[in-house]
MOPAC internal coordinates of N, CA, C and O (Angstrom, degrees):
PM7 1SCF
backbone

  N    0.0000 0     0.00 0     0.00 0    0    0    0
  C    1.4447 1     0.00 0     0.00 0    1    0    0
  C    1.5350 1   109.35 1     0.00 0    2    1    0
  O    1.2310 1   121.09 1   -41.96 1    3    2    1
  N    1.3053 1   115.53 1   138.04 1    3    2    1
  C    1.4357 1   123.22 1  -175.95 1    5    3    2
  C    1.5789 1   107.42 1   -88.98 1    6    5    3
  O    1.2310 1   121.14 1   -77.16 1    7    6    5
  N    1.3599 1   115.42 1   102.84 1    7    6    5
  C    1.4388 1   118.60 1  -175.61 1    9    7    6
  C    1.5463 1   110.73 1   -78.36 1   10    9    7
  O    1.2310 1   119.28 1   158.35 1   11   10    9
  N    1.2745 1   118.98 1   -21.65 1   11   10    9
  C    1.4562 1   123.40 1   176.84 1   13   11   10
  C    1.5283 1   114.74 1   -63.51 1   14   13   11
  O    1.2310 1   122.44 1   137.63 1   15   14   13
  N    1.2593 1   112.92 1   -42.37 1   15   14   13
  C    1.4099 1   121.03 1  -173.11 1   17   15   14
  C    1.5758 1   115.72 1   -94.97 1   18   17   15
  O    1.2310 1   122.88 1  -176.05 1   19   18   17
  N    1.2845 1   112.08 1     3.95 1   19   18   17
  C    1.4616 1   121.32 1   178.97 1   21   19   18
  C    1.5179 1   110.00 1   -69.27 1   22   21   19
  O    1.2310 1   119.58 1   -49.13 1   23   22   21
  N    1.3506 1   118.40 1   130.87 1   23   22   21
  C    1.5263 1   121.07 1  -176.86 1   25   23   22
  C    1.5872 1   108.44 1   -74.67 1   26   25   23
  O    1.2310 1   123.35 1   -91.57 1   27   26   25
  N    1.2990 1   111.19 1    88.43 1   27   26   25
  C    1.5620 1   118.23 1  -174.82 1   29   27   26
  C    1.5470 1   112.08 1   -62.67 1   30   29   27
  O    1.2310 1   121.45 1   148.92 1   31   30   29
  N    1.3842 1   114.83 1   -31.08 1   31   30   29
  C    1.4305 1   113.00 1  -179.94 1   33   31   30
  C    1.6370 1   110.76 1   -66.09 1   34   33   31
  O    1.2310 1   120.37 1   142.60 1   35   34   33
  N    1.2896 1   116.90 1   -37.40 1   35   34   33
  C    1.4413 1   121.10 1   175.34 1   37   35   34
  C    1.4846 1   114.04 1   -71.38 1   38   37   35
  O    1.2310 1   120.16 1   151.00 1   39   38   37
  N    1.2733 1   117.31 1   -29.00 1   39   38   37
  C    1.4719 1   122.96 1   175.66 1   41   39   38
  C    1.5870 1   107.38 1   -71.73 1   42   41   39
  O    1.2310 1   121.15 1   138.94 1   43   42   41
  N    1.2651 1   115.41 1   -41.06 1   43   42   41
  C    1.4283 1   119.01 1   175.89 1   45   43   42
  C    1.5231 1   114.36 1   -63.31 1   46   45   43
  O    1.2310 1   119.77 1   143.26 1   47   46   45
  N    1.2779 1   118.05 1   -36.74 1   47   46   45
  C    1.4590 1   124.55 1   179.18 1   49   47   46
  C    1.5569 1   105.88 1   -68.96 1   50   49   47
  O    1.2310 1   118.38 1   135.37 1   51   50   49
  N    1.3172 1   120.69 1   -44.63 1   51   50   49
  C    1.4243 1   123.68 1   178.62 1   53   51   50
  C    1.4996 1   113.83 1   -62.07 1   54   53   51
  O    1.2310 1   120.78 1   136.26 1   55   54   53
  N    1.3227 1   116.12 1   -43.74 1   55   54   53
  C    1.3843 1   121.53 1   178.64 1   57   55   54
  C    1.5181 1   113.76 1   -63.65 1   58   57   55
  O    1.2310 1   123.34 1   139.77 1   59   58   57
  N    1.4116 1   111.19 1   -40.23 1   59   58   57
  C    1.4865 1   118.84 1   177.37 1   61   59   58
  C    1.5837 1   109.80 1   -60.91 1   62   61   59
  O    1.2310 1   122.02 1   134.84 1   63   62   61
  N    1.2989 1   113.74 1   -45.16 1   63   62   61
  C    1.5089 1   119.33 1   179.32 1   65   63   62
  C    1.5008 1   110.46 1   -59.71 1   66   65   63
  O    1.2310 1   120.51 1   132.63 1   67   66   65
  N    1.3236 1   116.63 1   -47.37 1   67   66   65
  C    1.5540 1   119.07 1  -179.28 1   69   67   66
  C    1.4701 1   109.84 1   -64.76 1   70   69   67
  O    1.2310 1   118.32 1   135.04 1   71   70   69
  N    1.3312 1   120.81 1   -44.96 1   71   70   69
  C    1.4720 1   119.18 1  -178.54 1   73   71   70
  C    1.5221 1   109.68 1   -69.55 1   74   73   71
  O    1.2310 1   119.18 1   147.16 1   75   74   73
  N    1.2499 1   119.16 1   -32.84 1   75   74   73
  C    1.5102 1   119.52 1   173.81 1   77   75   74
  C    1.4008 1   113.79 1   -62.39 1   78   77   75
  O    1.2310 1   119.77 1   136.81 1   79   78   77
  N    1.3831 1   118.05 1   -43.19 1   79   78   77
  C    1.4221 1   123.28 1   175.74 1   81   79   78
  C    1.4924 1   115.27 1   -54.72 1   82   81   79
  O    1.2310 1   123.09 1   130.63 1   83   82   81
  N    1.3871 1   111.68 1   -49.37 1   83   82   81
  C    1.4653 1   118.06 1   177.24 1   85   83   82
  C    1.4841 1   113.05 1   -63.03 1   86   85   83
  O    1.2310 1   120.50 1   139.11 1   87   86   85
  N    1.4176 1   116.65 1   -40.89 1   87   86   85
  C    1.3965 1   125.53 1   179.08 1   89   87   86
  C    1.5428 1   111.22 1   -58.86 1   90   89   87
  O    1.2310 1   120.38 1   134.27 1   91   90   89
  N    1.3145 1   116.87 1   -45.73 1   91   90   89
  C    1.4240 1   119.20 1  -176.94 1   93   91   90
  C    1.5195 1   111.10 1   -69.09 1   94   93   91
  O    1.2310 1   121.92 1   144.13 1   95   94   93
  N    1.3623 1   113.93 1   -35.87 1   95   94   93
  C    1.5192 1   116.21 1   178.21 1   97   95   94
  C    1.5303 1   110.73 1   -64.92 1   98   97   95
  O    1.2310 1   120.85 1   134.98 1   99   98   97
  N    1.3037 1   115.98 1   -45.02 1   99   98   97
  C    1.4665 1   120.12 1   178.69 1  101   99   98
  C    1.5615 1   107.97 1   -66.26 1  102  101   99
  O    1.2310 1   120.73 1   140.43 1  103  102  101
  N    1.2498 1   116.21 1   -39.57 1  103  102  101
  C    1.4538 1   122.91 1  -174.55 1  105  103  102
  C    1.4888 1   112.09 1   -69.68 1  106  105  103
  O    1.2310 1   120.50 1   162.41 1  107  106  105
  N    1.3453 1   116.65 1   -17.59 1  107  106  105
  C    1.4936 1   117.33 1   175.93 1  109  107  106
  C    1.4882 1   109.39 1  -101.63 1  110  109  107
  O    1.2310 1   117.48 1   147.19 1  111  110  109
  N    1.3012 1   122.39 1   -32.81 1  111  110  109
  C    1.4190 1   124.16 1  -178.76 1  113  111  110
  C    1.5053 1   112.99 1   -70.56 1  114  113  111
  O    1.2310 1   119.15 1   135.69 1  115  114  113
  N    1.2721 1   119.23 1   -44.31 1  115  114  113
  C    1.5036 1   122.25 1  -179.57 1  117  115  114
  C    1.5186 1   113.01 1   -60.45 1  118  117  115
  O    1.2310 1   119.62 1   125.56 1  119  118  117
  N    1.4028 1   118.34 1   -54.44 1  119  118  117
  C    1.4365 1   114.27 1   176.70 1  121  119  118
  C    1.5593 1   113.96 1   -65.48 1  122  121  119
  O    1.2310 1   118.72 1   154.10 1  123  122  121
  N    1.3110 1   120.05 1   -25.90 1  123  122  121
  C    1.4594 1   119.28 1   178.39 1  125  123  122
  C    1.5339 1   110.08 1   -68.47 1  126  125  123
  O    1.2310 1   120.10 1   141.35 1  127  126  125
  N    1.3770 1   117.42 1   -38.65 1  127  126  125
  C    1.4863 1   120.36 1   177.00 1  129  127  126
  C    1.5331 1   107.23 1   -68.69 1  130  129  127
  O    1.2310 1   118.23 1   139.96 1  131  130  129
  N    1.2986 1   120.98 1   -40.04 1  131  130  129
  C    1.3843 1   122.55 1   177.54 1  133  131  130
  C    1.5733 1   114.21 1   -62.03 1  134  133  131
  O    1.2310 1   121.72 1   141.00 1  135  134  133
  N    1.2843 1   114.31 1   -39.00 1  135  134  133
  C    1.4808 1   120.87 1   176.99 1  137  135  134
  C    1.5060 1   109.74 1   -67.99 1  138  137  135
  O    1.2310 1   118.03 1   141.97 1  139  138  137
  N    1.3195 1   121.36 1   -38.03 1  139  138  137
  C    1.3840 1   122.94 1   177.81 1  141  139  138
  C    1.5350 1   112.01 1   -67.90 1  142  141  139
  O    1.2310 1   119.15 1   139.96 1  143  142  141
  N    1.2792 1   119.23 1   -40.04 1  143  142  141
  C    1.4394 1   123.08 1   179.29 1  145  143  142
  C    1.5488 1   109.43 1   -66.63 1  146  145  143
  O    1.2310 1   120.17 1   136.53 1  147  146  145
  N    1.4044 1   117.28 1   -43.47 1  147  146  145
  C    1.4003 1   117.71 1  -179.28 1  149  147  146
  C    1.5809 1   111.10 1   -68.61 1  150  149  147
  O    1.2310 1   119.33 1   141.45 1  151  150  149
  N    1.2920 1   118.89 1   -38.55 1  151  150  149
  C    1.4634 1   121.34 1   177.78 1  153  151  150
  C    1.5719 1   109.36 1   -65.52 1  154  153  151
  O    1.2310 1   120.77 1   141.06 1  155  154  153
  N    1.3063 1   116.13 1   -38.94 1  155  154  153
  C    1.4761 1   115.54 1  -179.32 1  157  155  154
  C    1.4511 1   110.50 1   -67.57 1  158  157  155
  O    1.2310 1   119.07 1   139.54 1  159  158  157
  N    1.4337 1   119.38 1   -40.46 1  159  158  157
  C    1.5016 1   120.21 1   179.93 1  161  159  158
  C    1.5509 1   106.84 1   -66.07 1  162  161  159
  O    1.2310 1   119.72 1   143.18 1  163  162  161
  N    1.3002 1   118.15 1   -36.82 1  163  162  161
  C    1.5164 1   119.02 1  -177.25 1  165  163  162
  C    1.5485 1   108.22 1   -62.86 1  166  165  163
  O    1.2310 1   121.20 1   130.89 1  167  166  165
  N    1.3359 1   115.32 1   -49.11 1  167  166  165
  C    1.4570 1   120.53 1  -176.50 1  169  167  166
  C    1.5515 1   106.93 1   -61.26 1  170  169  167
  O    1.2310 1   120.15 1   139.66 1  171  170  169
  N    1.2740 1   117.31 1   -40.34 1  171  170  169
  C    1.5138 1   121.19 1   178.28 1  173  171  170
  C    1.5683 1   108.93 1   -59.45 1  174  173  171
  O    1.2310 1   122.43 1   132.88 1  175  174  173
  N    1.3675 1   112.96 1   -47.12 1  175  174  173
  C    1.5055 1   114.81 1  -176.80 1  177  175  174
  C    1.4787 1   110.49 1   -68.16 1  178  177  175
  O    1.2310 1   118.05 1   141.61 1  179  178  177
  N    1.3450 1   121.32 1   -38.39 1  179  178  177
  C    1.4078 1   120.53 1   178.93 1  181  179  178
  C    1.5453 1   111.91 1   -70.85 1  182  181  179
  O    1.2310 1   120.09 1   154.17 1  183  182  181
  N    1.3381 1   117.44 1   -25.83 1  183  182  181
  C    1.4802 1   120.05 1   176.11 1  185  183  182
  C    1.5819 1   109.00 1   -73.03 1  186  185  183
  O    1.2310 1   119.19 1   145.51 1  187  186  185
  N    1.2910 1   119.16 1   -34.49 1  187  186  185
  C    1.4361 1   121.80 1   176.21 1  189  187  186
  C    1.5022 1   115.57 1   -72.97 1  190  189  187
  O    1.2310 1   121.83 1   139.56 1  191  190  189
  N    1.3802 1   114.10 1   -40.44 1  191  190  189
  C    1.5230 1   117.49 1  -179.27 1  193  191  190
  C    1.5015 1   106.82 1  -133.09 1  194  193  191
  O    1.2310 1   119.26 1   -92.95 1  195  194  193
  N    1.3097 1   119.02 1    87.05 1  195  194  193
  C    1.5008 1   118.79 1   178.51 1  197  195  194
  C    1.4925 1   112.60 1   -60.47 1  198  197  195
  O    1.2310 1   118.86 1   151.42 1  199  198  197
  N    1.2478 1   119.77 1   -28.58 1  199  198  197
  C    1.4961 1   117.08 1  -178.36 1  201  199  198
  C    1.4993 1   114.11 1   -69.27 1  202  201  199
  O    1.2310 1   118.78 1   160.80 1  203  202  201
  N    1.3376 1   119.94 1   -19.20 1  203  202  201
  C    1.3820 1   127.34 1   176.59 1  205  203  202
  C    1.4940 1   114.00 1   -91.17 1  206  205  203
  O    1.2310 1   119.84 1  -166.31 1  207  206  205
  N    1.2923 1   117.90 1    13.69 1  207  206  205
  C    1.4655 1   124.30 1  -173.70 1  209  207  206
  C    1.4654 1   113.72 1   -63.48 1  210  209  207
  O    1.2310 1   119.87 1   140.02 1  211  210  209
  N    1.4019 1   117.85 1   -39.98 1  211  210  209
  C    1.4871 1   116.56 1   177.66 1  213  211  210
  C    1.4593 1   115.23 1   -66.31 1  214  213  211
  O    1.2310 1   120.74 1   142.33 1  215  214  213
  N    1.3255 1   116.19 1   -37.67 1  215  214  213
  C    1.5140 1   119.10 1   178.95 1  217  215  214
  C    1.4923 1   109.31 1   -66.31 1  218  217  215
  O    1.2310 1   119.78 1   134.73 1  219  218  217
  N    1.3758 1   118.02 1   -45.27 1  219  218  217
  C    1.4225 1   121.68 1  -179.03 1  221  219  218
  C    1.5475 1   108.07 1   -62.55 1  222  221  219
  O    1.2310 1   119.43 1   136.95 1  223  222  221
  N    1.3100 1   118.69 1   -43.05 1  223  222  221
  C    1.4491 1   122.64 1   179.61 1  225  223  222
  C    1.4654 1   114.41 1   -57.93 1  226  225  223
  O    1.2310 1   121.64 1   141.90 1  227  226  225
  N    1.3282 1   114.47 1   -38.10 1  227  226  225
  C    1.4976 1   119.45 1   179.80 1  229  227  226
  C    1.5845 1   108.63 1   -70.35 1  230  229  227
  O    1.2310 1   120.73 1   136.99 1  231  230  229
  N    1.3541 1   116.21 1   -43.01 1  231  230  229
  C    1.4000 1   117.05 1   175.49 1  233  231  230
  C    1.5252 1   117.25 1   -62.20 1  234  233  231
  O    1.2310 1   123.89 1   145.05 1  235  234  233
  N    1.3860 1   110.15 1   -34.95 1  235  234  233
  C    1.3812 1   117.27 1  -179.46 1  237  235  234
  C    1.5253 1   112.31 1   -66.91 1  238  237  235
  O    1.2310 1   120.62 1   135.42 1  239  238  237
  N    1.3771 1   116.41 1   -44.58 1  239  238  237
  C    1.3491 1   122.11 1  -178.86 1  241  239  238
  C    1.5147 1   108.03 1   -61.88 1  242  241  239
  O    1.2310 1   117.86 1   136.92 1  243  242  241
  N    1.2775 1   121.69 1   -43.08 1  243  242  241
  C    1.4705 1   126.05 1  -173.63 1  245  243  242
  C    1.6163 1   108.01 1   -69.58 1  246  245  243
  O    1.2310 1   120.55 1   139.75 1  247  246  245
  N    1.2944 1   116.56 1   -40.25 1  247  246  245
  C    1.4458 1   119.78 1   177.35 1  249  247  246
  C    1.5393 1   112.73 1   -65.21 1  250  249  247
  O    1.2310 1   121.69 1   136.56 1  251  250  249
  N    1.3341 1   114.37 1   -43.44 1  251  250  249
  C    1.4399 1   120.19 1   179.91 1  253  251  250
  C    1.5553 1   109.11 1   -65.49 1  254  253  251
  O    1.2310 1   119.59 1   143.65 1  255  254  253
  N    1.2252 1   118.39 1   -36.35 1  255  254  253
  C    1.4462 1   122.44 1   176.55 1  257  255  254
  C    1.5177 1   111.60 1   -63.80 1  258  257  255
  O    1.2310 1   120.21 1   139.76 1  259  258  257
  N    1.3483 1   117.21 1   -40.24 1  259  258  257
  C    1.4040 1   117.32 1   177.50 1  261  259  258
  C    1.5280 1   113.23 1   -73.67 1  262  261  259
  O    1.2310 1   119.71 1   143.27 1  263  262  261
  N    1.3326 1   118.17 1   -36.73 1  263  262  261
  C    1.4836 1   118.09 1   173.37 1  265  263  262
  C    1.5373 1   113.30 1   -62.42 1  266  265  263
  O    1.2310 1   121.73 1   143.26 1  267  266  265
  N    1.3048 1   114.30 1   -36.74 1  267  266  265
  C    1.4703 1   118.71 1  -178.32 1  269  267  266
  C    1.5644 1   107.71 1   -69.93 1  270  269  267
  O    1.2310 1   120.29 1   146.53 1  271  270  269
  N    1.2973 1   117.04 1   -33.47 1  271  270  269
  C    1.4749 1   118.01 1  -178.24 1  273  271  270
  C    1.5278 1   111.26 1   -70.92 1  274  273  271
  O    1.2310 1   120.95 1   155.10 1  275  274  273
  N    1.3593 1   115.79 1   -24.90 1  275  274  273
  C    1.5213 1   120.51 1   173.66 1  277  275  274
  C    1.5122 1   108.27 1   -63.74 1  278  277  275
  O    1.2310 1   119.60 1   133.16 1  279  278  277
  N    1.3355 1   118.36 1   -46.84 1  279  278  277
  C    1.4248 1   124.55 1  -179.86 1  281  279  278
  C    1.5795 1   111.14 1   -59.60 1  282  281  279
  O    1.2310 1   121.46 1   141.00 1  283  282  281
  N    1.3613 1   114.80 1   -39.00 1  283  282  281
  C    1.4266 1   122.32 1  -177.18 1  285  283  282
  C    1.5200 1   108.38 1   -70.73 1  286  285  283
  O    1.2310 1   119.90 1   136.45 1  287  286  285
  N    1.3332 1   117.80 1   -43.55 1  287  286  285
  C    1.4714 1   118.86 1   175.62 1  289  287  286
  C    1.5323 1   111.99 1   -60.16 1  290  289  287
  O    1.2310 1   120.84 1   136.06 1  291  290  289
  N    1.3299 1   116.01 1   -43.94 1  291  290  289
  C    1.4843 1   116.06 1   174.33 1  293  291  290
  C    1.4929 1   116.09 1   -56.62 1  294  293  291
  O    1.2310 1   122.93 1   136.54 1  295  294  293
  N    1.3011 1   112.00 1   -43.46 1  295  294  293
  C    1.5468 1   119.39 1   177.32 1  297  295  294
  C    1.5393 1   107.92 1   -56.87 1  298  297  295
  O    1.2310 1   119.64 1   131.89 1  299  298  297
  N    1.3430 1   118.30 1   -48.11 1  299  298  297
  C    1.4487 1   120.11 1  -176.94 1  301  299  298
  C    1.4724 1   112.58 1   -64.29 1  302  301  299
  O    1.2310 1   119.40 1   140.35 1  303  302  301
  N    1.3478 1   118.74 1   -39.65 1  303  302  301
  C    1.4739 1   119.89 1   176.56 1  305  303  302
  C    1.5028 1   111.11 1   -63.17 1  306  305  303
  O    1.2310 1   120.64 1   135.04 1  307  306  305
  N    1.3586 1   116.38 1   -44.96 1  307  306  305
  C    1.4546 1   120.78 1  -177.85 1  309  307  306
  C    1.5906 1   110.51 1   -60.90 1  310  309  307
  O    1.2310 1   121.77 1   139.14 1  311  310  309
  N    1.3455 1   114.21 1   -40.86 1  311  310  309
  C    1.4385 1   117.31 1  -179.75 1  313  311  310
  C    1.4849 1   112.86 1   -69.35 1  314  313  311
  O    1.2310 1   120.78 1   147.35 1  315  314  313
  N    1.3069 1   116.12 1   -32.65 1  315  314  313
  C    1.5538 1   120.19 1   173.21 1  317  315  314
  C    1.4614 1   108.24 1   -65.10 1  318  317  315
  O    1.2310 1   119.50 1   134.16 1  319  318  317
  N    1.3199 1   118.56 1   -45.84 1  319  318  317
  C    1.4668 1   121.60 1  -178.97 1  321  319  318
  C    1.5765 1   111.08 1   -60.87 1  322  321  319
  O    1.2310 1   121.34 1   143.85 1  323  322  321
  N    1.2615 1   115.05 1   -36.15 1  323  322  321
  C    1.4506 1   117.64 1  -175.22 1  325  323  322
  C    1.5660 1   114.83 1   -80.66 1  326  325  323
  O    1.2310 1   121.03 1   140.29 1  327  326  325
  N    1.3892 1   115.63 1   -39.71 1  327  326  325
  C    1.4971 1   116.93 1  -170.50 1  329  327  326
  C    1.4968 1   111.59 1  -111.74 1  330  329  327
  O    1.2310 1   117.85 1   162.44 1  331  330  329
  N    1.3444 1   121.70 1   -17.56 1  331  330  329
  C    1.4715 1   123.32 1   179.69 1  333  331  330
  C    1.5234 1   108.29 1  -139.15 1  334  333  331
  O    1.2310 1   120.00 1  -127.71 1  335  334  333
  N    1.2766 1   117.61 1    52.29 1  335  334  333
  C    1.4602 1   118.00 1  -174.15 1  337  335  334
  C    1.5376 1   112.57 1   -67.97 1  338  337  335
  O    1.2310 1   120.71 1   -63.24 1  339  338  337
  N    1.3439 1   116.24 1   116.76 1  339  338  337
  C    1.3941 1   120.58 1  -171.29 1  341  339  338
  C    1.6193 1   110.21 1   -77.51 1  342  341  339
  O    1.2310 1   120.40 1   167.98 1  343  342  341
  N    1.3145 1   116.84 1   -12.02 1  343  342  341
  C    1.4604 1   118.27 1  -173.91 1  345  343  342
  C    1.5239 1   110.02 1   -96.31 1  346  345  343
  O    1.2310 1   119.57 1   172.37 1  347  346  345
  N    1.3339 1   118.43 1    -7.63 1  347  346  345
  C    1.4519 1   120.45 1  -174.21 1  349  347  346
  C    1.4842 1   112.63 1   -63.78 1  350  349  347
  O    1.2310 1   119.29 1   137.79 1  351  350  349
  N    1.2705 1   118.97 1   -42.21 1  351  350  349
  C    1.4477 1   120.52 1  -175.82 1  353  351  350
  C    1.5357 1   109.42 1   -71.02 1  354  353  351
  O    1.2310 1   118.39 1   147.91 1  355  354  353
  N    1.3169 1   120.68 1   -32.09 1  355  354  353
  C    1.4564 1   122.71 1   179.02 1  357  355  354
  C    1.5469 1   109.52 1   -76.73 1  358  357  355
  O    1.2310 1   118.78 1   144.72 1  359  358  357
  N    1.2315 1   119.93 1   -35.28 1  359  358  357
  C    1.4630 1   122.61 1  -178.42 1  361  359  358
  C    1.6165 1   105.33 1   -69.71 1  362  361  359
  O    1.2310 1   120.99 1   133.53 1  363  362  361
  N    1.3021 1   115.71 1   -46.47 1  363  362  361
  C    1.4980 1   118.44 1   180.00 1  365  363  362
  C    1.5163 1   112.57 1   -62.25 1  366  365  363
  O    1.2310 1   121.46 1   145.15 1  367  366  365
  N    1.3326 1   114.80 1   -34.85 1  367  366  365
  C    1.4622 1   118.92 1   177.46 1  369  367  366
  C    1.5103 1   113.06 1   -70.89 1  370  369  367
  O    1.2310 1   119.76 1   142.94 1  371  370  369
  N    1.2704 1   118.06 1   -37.06 1  371  370  369
  C    1.4697 1   123.14 1   176.83 1  373  371  370
  C    1.5347 1   109.98 1   -62.46 1  374  373  371
  O    1.2310 1   121.51 1   136.55 1  375  374  373
  N    1.3030 1   114.72 1   -43.45 1  375  374  373
  C    1.4514 1   118.88 1  -174.90 1  377  375  374
  C    1.5434 1   115.05 1   -71.50 1  378  377  375
  O    1.2310 1   123.87 1   144.19 1  379  378  377
  N    1.3323 1   110.19 1   -35.81 1  379  378  377
  C    1.4921 1   116.69 1   179.09 1  381  379  378
  C    1.4244 1   110.08 1   -77.67 1  382  381  379
  O    1.2310 1   120.10 1   180.00 1  383  382  381

C-alpha cells in the first residue's frame, strides 16, 4: 500500500466519524446508567421515609438535570467534531 499517496484528509474524516460514533454511544449510555442508579436510590429513599419525599424529589430532579447536561455537552462536542472540526486544517497541513 502506498502511504504517501493515501488521501489523508479523507482518512481523517472517516476516523473522526468513527470516533464520534463511539463517543456518542458512550456519551449516552453512561449518563443513562447514572440516571437509572440515581432514580433507583431516590425511590428507595422515598420508600424508606415517605415524609421526606419532597426533599428527595428536589435532589433527584437536580441530580438528573446535571446528569442530562453531561449528555448534552457530549453531544455538542461530537457535533463540533463532525461538522466544524477545528483540527482538520492542522492535521492536513502536518501530513502534506
